[in-house]
C-alpha positions as CSV (number, residue, x, y, z in Angstrom):
1,X,13.3,-7.4,0.8
2,X,11.7,-7.8,4.3
3,X,15.2,-7.6,5.9
4,X,15.6,-4.2,4.4
5,X,12.2,-3.1,5.7
6,X,13.1,-4.4,9.2
7,X,16.3,-2.4,9.0
8,X,14.4,0.8,8.0
9,X,11.8,0.1,10.8
10,X,14.7,-0.1,13.4
11,X,15.7,3.5,12.4
12,X,12.3,5.3,12.1
13,X,9.6,6.1,14.7
14,X,6.6,5.4,12.5
15,X,5.3,1.8,12.1
16,X,5.6,0.0,8.8
17,X,2.6,-2.3,8.0
18,X,3.6,-5.3,5.9
19,X,1.6,-6.8,3.0
20,X,-0.8,-3.9,3.2
21,X,-4.0,-4.2,1.1
22,X,-3.9,-1.2,-1.1
23,X,-7.6,-1.5,-1.8
24,X,-8.0,0.1,1.7
25,X,-6.0,3.1,0.5
26,X,-7.5,3.9,-2.9
27,X,-10.8,5.3,-4.0
28,X,-11.3,2.4,-6.4
29,X,-11.3,0.1,-3.3
30,X,-9.4,-2.6,-5.2
31,X,-5.9,-3.7,-6.1
32,X,-3.0,-5.7,-4.8
33,X,-0.9,-5.5,-1.7
34,X,2.2,-3.3,-1.0
35,X,5.2,-5.0,0.6
36,X,5.2,-2.1,3.1
37,X,3.0,0.8,4.0
38,X,3.8,3.6,6.4
39,X,2.3,6.9,7.6
40,X,5.2,9.3,8.2
41,X,4.9,12.2,10.7
42,X,8.4,13.7,10.6
43,X,11.1,14.7,8.1
44,X,13.9,12.7,9.8
45,X,12.1,9.5,9.0
46,X,11.6,10.5,5.4
47,X,15.4,11.3,5.2
48,X,16.1,7.8,6.6
49,X,13.9,6.1,4.0
50,X,15.4,8.1,1.1
51,X,18.8,6.8,2.2
52,X,17.5,3.3,1.2
53,X,16.4,4.2,-2.3
54,X,19.1,2.1,-4.0
55,X,17.8,-1.0,-2.1
56,X,14.0,-0.5,-2.3
57,X,11.3,1.3,-4.4
58,X,9.0,3.7,-2.8
59,X,6.0,5.8,-3.8
60,X,4.3,8.7,-2.0
61,X,0.5,8.8,-2.0
62,X,-2.1,11.1,-0.8
63,X,-5.7,9.9,-0.2
64,X,-5.5,7.5,-3.1
65,X,-8.0,9.4,-5.1
66,X,-6.0,9.2,-8.3
67,X,-4.3,5.8,-7.9
68,X,-4.7,2.2,-9.1
69,X,-2.4,-0.5,-7.7
70,X,-2.2,-3.6,-9.9
71,X,-3.5,-6.9,-8.6
72,X,0.1,-8.2,-8.4
73,X,0.7,-5.5,-5.8
74,X,3.6,-3.1,-5.3
75,X,7.0,-4.5,-4.6
76,X,8.1,-1.6,-2.5
77,X,7.2,0.9,0.3
78,X,4.1,3.1,0.1
79,X,4.6,6.3,2.0
80,X,1.7,8.5,3.2
81,X,2.3,11.8,4.9
82,X,0.8,12.1,8.3
83,X,-0.8,14.8,10.5
84,X,2.4,16.9,10.8
85,X,2.2,17.6,7.1
86,X,-1.5,18.6,7.3
87,X,-1.1,22.2,8.5
88,X,-2.1,25.5,6.8
89,X,-0.9,28.8,8.0
90,X,-0.5,32.4,6.8
91,X,3.0,33.8,7.3
92,X,5.3,36.3,5.5
93,X,2.4,37.2,3.2
94,X,2.3,33.6,1.9
95,X,-0.3,30.8,2.4
96,X,1.8,27.9,3.5
97,X,0.1,24.5,3.0
98,X,1.4,21.1,4.1
99,X,1.6,18.5,1.3
100,X,-0.8,16.2,3.1
101,X,-3.6,18.8,3.3
102,X,-6.7,17.8,1.5
103,X,-7.5,20.1,-1.5
104,X,-11.0,20.5,-0.1
105,X,-9.6,21.7,3.3
106,X,-7.5,24.3,1.6
107,X,-10.6,25.6,-0.1
108,X,-12.4,25.7,3.3
109,X,-9.5,27.5,4.9
110,X,-9.4,30.1,2.1
111,X,-13.1,30.7,2.4
112,X,-12.9,31.1,6.2
113,X,-10.2,33.7,5.8
114,X,-11.8,35.4,2.7
115,X,-8.9,34.4,0.4
116,X,-9.9,34.3,-3.2
117,X,-9.0,32.0,-6.2
118,X,-8.7,28.8,-4.2
119,X,-12.3,27.8,-4.8
120,X,-11.4,25.4,-7.5
121,X,-9.8,23.1,-5.0
122,X,-13.3,22.3,-3.8
123,X,-13.6,20.3,-7.1
124,X,-10.4,18.3,-6.8
125,X,-10.3,15.1,-4.8
126,X,-6.8,14.7,-3.4
127,X,-4.0,16.4,-1.5
128,X,-1.9,19.4,-2.1
129,X,1.3,17.4,-2.7
130,X,-0.4,15.5,-5.6
131,X,-2.1,18.7,-6.8
132,X,1.3,20.4,-7.2
133,X,3.0,17.4,-8.9
134,X,0.1,17.0,-11.4
135,X,-0.6,20.8,-11.6
136,X,-4.2,19.7,-10.9
137,X,-7.0,22.1,-11.9
138,X,-10.6,22.5,-12.9
139,X,-13.2,25.2,-14.0
140,X,-10.5,27.3,-15.6
141,X,-8.0,27.4,-12.7
142,X,-4.9,25.3,-11.9
143,X,-2.5,24.8,-9.0
144,X,0.3,26.8,-10.7
145,X,-1.9,30.0,-10.9
146,X,-0.9,31.2,-7.4
147,X,2.0,28.9,-6.5
148,X,5.2,30.7,-5.5
149,X,7.4,27.8,-4.4
150,X,7.5,24.4,-2.8
151,X,9.6,22.8,-0.1
152,X,10.8,19.3,-1.1
153,X,13.1,16.6,0.1
154,X,15.2,15.6,-2.9
155,X,16.7,12.2,-3.7
156,X,19.9,13.1,-1.9
157,X,18.0,13.8,1.3
158,X,18.4,17.6,1.0
159,X,15.6,20.1,1.9
160,X,15.2,22.6,-0.8
161,X,12.8,25.4,-1.9
162,X,12.0,25.1,-5.6
163,X,10.4,28.2,-7.2
164,X,7.6,28.1,-9.7
165,X,9.7,28.7,-12.8
166,X,12.0,25.8,-12.0
167,X,9.0,23.4,-11.6
168,X,8.0,23.7,-15.2
169,X,4.4,23.1,-14.4
170,X,2.3,22.2,-17.4
171,X,-1.1,20.6,-18.0
172,X,-1.1,17.7,-15.5
173,X,2.7,17.5,-15.3
174,X,5.8,19.0,-13.6
175,X,9.6,18.5,-13.7
176,X,9.7,17.2,-10.1
177,X,12.0,14.2,-10.0
178,X,10.5,10.8,-9.2
179,X,12.3,10.3,-5.8
180,X,11.7,13.8,-4.5
181,X,9.0,14.3,-1.8
182,X,6.9,17.5,-1.7
183,X,6.5,18.6,1.9
184,X,4.9,22.0,1.6
185,X,3.5,24.5,-1.0
186,X,3.6,28.3,-0.5
187,X,1.1,30.3,-2.4
188,X,0.7,34.0,-3.1
189,X,-2.8,35.2,-2.2
190,X,-5.3,38.0,-2.2
191,X,-8.4,38.8,-0.1
192,X,-11.9,39.2,-1.4
193,X,-15.4,39.2,0.0
194,X,-16.5,36.1,1.9
195,X,-19.9,36.1,0.1
196,X,-18.3,36.1,-3.4
197,X,-15.9,33.2,-2.5
198,X,-18.8,31.2,-0.9
199,X,-20.9,31.6,-4.0
200,X,-18.0,30.2,-6.2
201,X,-17.6,27.3,-3.7
202,X,-21.3,26.4,-3.8
203,X,-21.3,26.6,-7.6
204,X,-18.3,24.2,-8.0
205,X,-19.7,21.7,-5.4
206,X,-23.1,21.7,-7.1
207,X,-21.6,21.4,-10.6
208,X,-19.5,18.5,-9.5
209,X,-22.5,16.8,-7.9
210,X,-24.6,17.2,-11.0
211,X,-21.9,16.0,-13.5
212,X,-19.6,13.5,-11.8
213,X,-20.3,10.1,-10.1
214,X,-18.8,11.2,-6.8
215,X,-20.7,8.7,-4.7
216,X,-19.3,5.7,-6.7
217,X,-16.0,3.8,-6.2
218,X,-14.1,5.9,-8.8
219,X,-10.9,7.8,-9.1
220,X,-11.6,11.1,-10.7
221,X,-10.7,11.8,-14.3
222,X,-9.3,8.7,-15.9
223,X,-7.5,10.3,-18.9
224,X,-5.9,13.7,-19.5
225,X,-7.6,16.0,-21.9
226,X,-5.7,16.0,-25.3
227,X,-4.7,19.4,-26.6
228,X,-7.7,21.5,-27.5
229,X,-10.0,18.5,-26.9
230,X,-12.0,16.9,-24.1
231,X,-11.3,13.3,-23.2
232,X,-14.9,12.8,-22.0
233,X,-16.3,14.0,-25.4
234,X,-14.0,11.7,-27.4
235,X,-14.9,8.7,-25.2
236,X,-18.6,9.4,-25.6
237,X,-18.4,9.9,-29.3
238,X,-16.6,6.6,-29.6
239,X,-19.6,4.8,-28.0
240,X,-17.8,3.9,-24.8
241,X,-20.4,5.1,-22.3
242,X,-21.4,2.1,-20.2
243,X,-18.7,-0.1,-21.7
244,X,-17.7,-2.9,-19.2
245,X,-14.9,-5.2,-18.4
246,X,-15.7,-7.5,-15.5
247,X,-17.2,-5.4,-12.8
248,X,-15.7,-2.1,-14.0
249,X,-17.6,0.2,-16.3
250,X,-17.5,3.7,-17.9
251,X,-19.8,6.0,-16.1
252,X,-23.1,7.0,-17.8
253,X,-22.9,10.3,-15.9
254,X,-19.4,11.3,-17.0
255,X,-17.6,9.2,-19.6
256,X,-14.1,10.1,-18.3
257,X,-14.8,8.2,-15.1
258,X,-14.3,4.5,-14.6
259,X,-16.4,3.0,-11.8
260,X,-15.8,-0.1,-9.7
261,X,-19.4,-1.5,-9.5
262,X,-18.5,-3.6,-6.4
263,X,-16.1,-6.4,-7.2
264,X,-13.9,-5.0,-10.1
265,X,-10.2,-6.1,-10.0
266,X,-7.5,-3.6,-10.8
267,X,-7.0,-5.6,-14.0
268,X,-10.7,-5.0,-14.9
269,X,-10.2,-1.3,-14.5
270,X,-6.9,-1.1,-16.4
271,X,-8.2,-3.4,-19.2
272,X,-11.3,-1.2,-19.6
273,X,-9.1,1.8,-19.8
274,X,-7.0,0.2,-22.5
275,X,-10.2,-0.7,-24.5
276,X,-11.2,3.0,-24.3
277,X,-7.8,4.1,-25.5
278,X,-7.9,1.8,-28.5
279,X,-11.4,2.7,-29.4
280,X,-10.8,6.4,-29.3
281,X,-7.6,6.0,-31.3
282,X,-9.4,4.0,-34.0
283,X,-12.3,6.4,-34.3
284,X,-10.6,9.8,-33.8
285,X,-6.8,9.2,-34.3
286,X,-6.1,10.6,-30.8
287,X,-4.2,8.5,-28.2
288,X,-5.5,9.2,-24.7
289,X,-3.0,9.3,-21.8
290,X,-3.8,8.0,-18.3
291,X,-4.3,10.7,-15.7
292,X,-4.6,8.0,-13.0
293,X,-1.3,6.8,-11.6
294,X,-0.8,3.1,-11.9
295,X,1.6,1.3,-9.6
296,X,2.9,-2.3,-9.7
297,X,4.3,-4.8,-12.3
């Protein structure tokens, strides 16, 4: 495996870090090591890596806000998009956003330029690439609302624009294939008053601060909301608030959040999630689905 990584390293500019502790790259601040970790700053290096997909596994991550890496680690290459994928610009009547841009930074850019309907990104921890792939949303809005198209690098190493209808974006899902890498999202947009947009931003920030344990080691919403139901409500009604496994617990503030209280392992977090899934199914006949992405064997 390392021989393949050394071969890749000889062909790309960016540096691969070996046996990288993924606890440093996730909001849970725990988990195993990745065989390799690289921050990529150019498309050519991404094309090179995709050429090795028959020999190695790879996963693209954002800021690790929605990620758990199992204690056994990830037997592949973790790719993070670097600063060259962090740009936002207005051109051809579209808002073009690099996949590595923080959701919060898109909301700030929209505010600065009096662009409306991007306020909800203030409430989503993560990057635009992840927001597109998961069709992330909150407070009645979702990423697909204004999305026109995305630019991606597919598993054959081809650059392609994929338009909204082809993406089949649904609640927290899309049809984007596993080994494709989102590089950019282009949004339609409209202007509004700065004051109105600012007011919405402030409301979402304060609501999030009041209702979510954002200062804890957590990873956002743990489970997807089942159809016409709220995961948090089902979890709370099942008596899971405060439930613990090891040093992981269900938040008292918001029951769809798992917290690492300091020394939780990835297994503590995953096993706690499984206990919640089982309890909710027993009591309500509903099987919760993970919203958090789990990597590793």
